[in-house]
C-alpha positions in Angstrom: -150.1 -31.9 21.9 -148.7 -32.8 25.3 -148.5 -29.3 26.8 -152.2 -28.7 25.9 -153.2 -31.4 28.3 -151.2 -30.2 31.3 -153.3 -29.9 34.5 -150.8 -28.3 36.9 -148.3 -25.6 36.0 -145.9 -23.4 38.0 -144.1 -20.4 36.4 -141.4 -18.3 38.0 -139.8 -15.5 36.1 -138.9 -11.9 36.0 -140.3 -9.7 33.2 -142.1 -12.5 31.4 -145.4 -10.6 31.6 -144.1 -7.6 29.7 -143.9 -9.5 26.4 -147.4 -11.0 26.6 -146.4 -14.7 26.2 -148.2 -15.8 29.3 -151.5 -14.6 27.7 -151.2 -17.9 25.8 -152.1 -19.8 29.0 -155.7 -19.3 27.9 -155.2 -22.1 25.4 -154.4 -24.7 28.1 -158.0 -25.9 28.5 -157.1 -28.7 30.9 -155.2 -26.5 33.3 -156.7 -26.6 36.8 -153.8 -25.5 39.0 -151.6 -22.5 38.3 -148.8 -20.9 40.3 -147.3 -17.6 39.2 -144.3 -16.1 40.9 -142.8 -12.8 39.7 -145.0 -12.9 36.6 -148.6 -12.7 35.6 -151.0 -13.3 32.8 -153.9 -11.2 31.6 -155.9 -14.2 30.5 -156.6 -17.6 32.2 -158.2 -20.8 31.0 -161.7 -21.2 32.3 -161.0 -24.6 34.0 -158.6 -23.0 36.6 -159.7 -24.3 40.0 -156.6 -23.3 42.0 -154.6 -20.1 41.5 -151.6 -19.0 43.5 -149.9 -15.7 42.8 -146.8 -14.5 44.6 -144.7 -11.3 44.2 -146.8 -10.2 41.2 -147.4 -6.7 42.5 -150.8 -6.4 40.7 -153.3 -3.7 41.5 -156.2 -5.0 43.6 -158.5 -4.0 40.7 -156.9 -6.8 38.7 -158.8 -9.2 41.0 -162.0 -8.3 39.0 -160.5 -10.4 36.1 -159.7 -13.3 38.4 -163.1 -13.1 40.1 -164.8 -13.9 36.8 -163.1 -17.3 36.5 -166.1 -19.6 36.7 -164.4 -22.7 38.3 -162.0 -20.9 40.7 -162.2 -22.6 44.2 -158.9 -21.7 45.8 -157.1 -18.3 45.5 -153.8 -17.7 47.3 -152.4 -14.2 47.1 -149.0 -14.3 48.8 -146.1 -12.0 49.5 -147.1 -8.8 47.6 -149.3 -10.5 45.0 -151.2 -7.3 45.0 -150.4 -3.7 46.1 -152.6 -1.1 47.6 -154.3 -0.7 51.0 -157.9 -1.1 49.7 -159.7 -3.7 47.7 -163.3 -3.4 46.5 -164.2 -6.9 45.2 -166.4 -7.6 42.2 -169.8 -8.4 43.6 -170.7 -10.9 40.9 -167.4 -12.8 41.0 -165.9 -15.6 43.0 -169.0 -17.8 42.6 -167.3 -21.0 43.6 -164.6 -19.8 45.8 -164.0 -22.0 48.9 -160.7 -20.6 50.1 -159.1 -17.2 49.9 -155.7 -16.7 51.4 -154.1 -13.2 51.5 -150.7 -13.4 53.1 -148.1 -10.7 53.6 -150.1 -7.9 51.9 -150.7 -4.2 52.4 -154.2 -5.2 53.4 -152.9 -6.3 56.8 -154.6 -3.3 58.4 -158.0 -4.2 56.8 -160.7 -3.7 59.4 -163.6 -5.4 57.7 -164.0 -8.3 55.2 -165.8 -6.8 52.2 -169.5 -7.5 52.5 -169.5 -8.9 49.0 -167.9 -12.1 50.5 -171.0 -12.8 52.4 -172.7 -13.5 49.0 -170.3 -16.4 48.2 -172.4 -19.4 49.2 -169.6 -21.9 48.5 -167.3 -20.3 51.0 -166.2 -22.9 53.6 -163.4 -21.3 55.6 -162.3 -17.9 56.8 -158.9 -18.2 58.4 -157.3 -15.1 59.9 -153.8 -14.8 61.2 -152.2 -11.6 62.7 -155.1 -9.3 61.8 -156.9 -6.6 63.5 -159.6 -7.8 66.0 -162.3 -6.0 63.9 -161.6 -8.3 61.1 -162.5 -11.3 63.3 -165.8 -9.5 64.2 -166.5 -9.0 60.5 -165.9 -12.6 59.7 -168.2 -13.7 62.5 -170.9 -11.5 60.9 -170.4 -13.3 57.5 -170.6 -16.6 59.3 -173.9 -15.7 60.9 -175.3 -14.3 57.6 -174.4 -17.6 55.8 -176.2 -19.6 58.5 -179.2 -17.3 58.3 -179.4 -17.8 54.5 -179.3 -21.6 55.0 -176.0 -22.0 53.3 -173.3 -24.5 54.3 -171.6 -23.4 57.6 -168.5 -21.3 57.3 -165.7 -22.2 59.6 -163.9 -19.1 61.1 -160.4 -19.6 62.5 -158.6 -16.7 64.1 -155.0 -17.0 65.4 -152.6 -14.4 66.8 -154.8 -11.3 66.4 -152.8 -8.2 66.0 -153.2 -5.8 68.8 -151.7 -2.3 68.6 -149.5 -1.5 71.5 -150.6 1.3 73.7 -148.3 4.2 73.8 -146.9 4.7 77.3 -145.8 8.2 78.3 -144.0 9.0 81.5 -146.2 10.6 84.1 -145.2 14.2 84.8 -144.4 15.0 88.4 -145.0 18.5 89.7 
């Protein structure tokens, strides 16, 4: 009975996902905060509010499952949580998301925040670190769109924008 009432849980393991045991997490109906490192589950309890995944190496398409979690407010995808250079988010998902953190990901060269994120009216913060300048421009457009729709203001924070270095070639002398 005690484990069924757990509200926070962190799991770190190698190869756990392959035997399907983590799919039983769906039975932890009181679980609100979950951290998965080196493992993942295909099913989550609907009460999850905070989810952190690290080194799970999931396809970005797997985020469609996570996007459907009805109470998810915080999603942290860290250190190769997902692989691939493109992500096309589920338009209907992330209805309560307030914070999305993507850190150390192949998406680091992303030039635009998917327009689907402009439709998340609960969004409070877009924080960008070491990203292309175009991503900052994209987040400013989302911020403006949220204001135009009369939603709560979105705070945009940008630090250390990544700037490609210019290639310098020696001048040829005749």
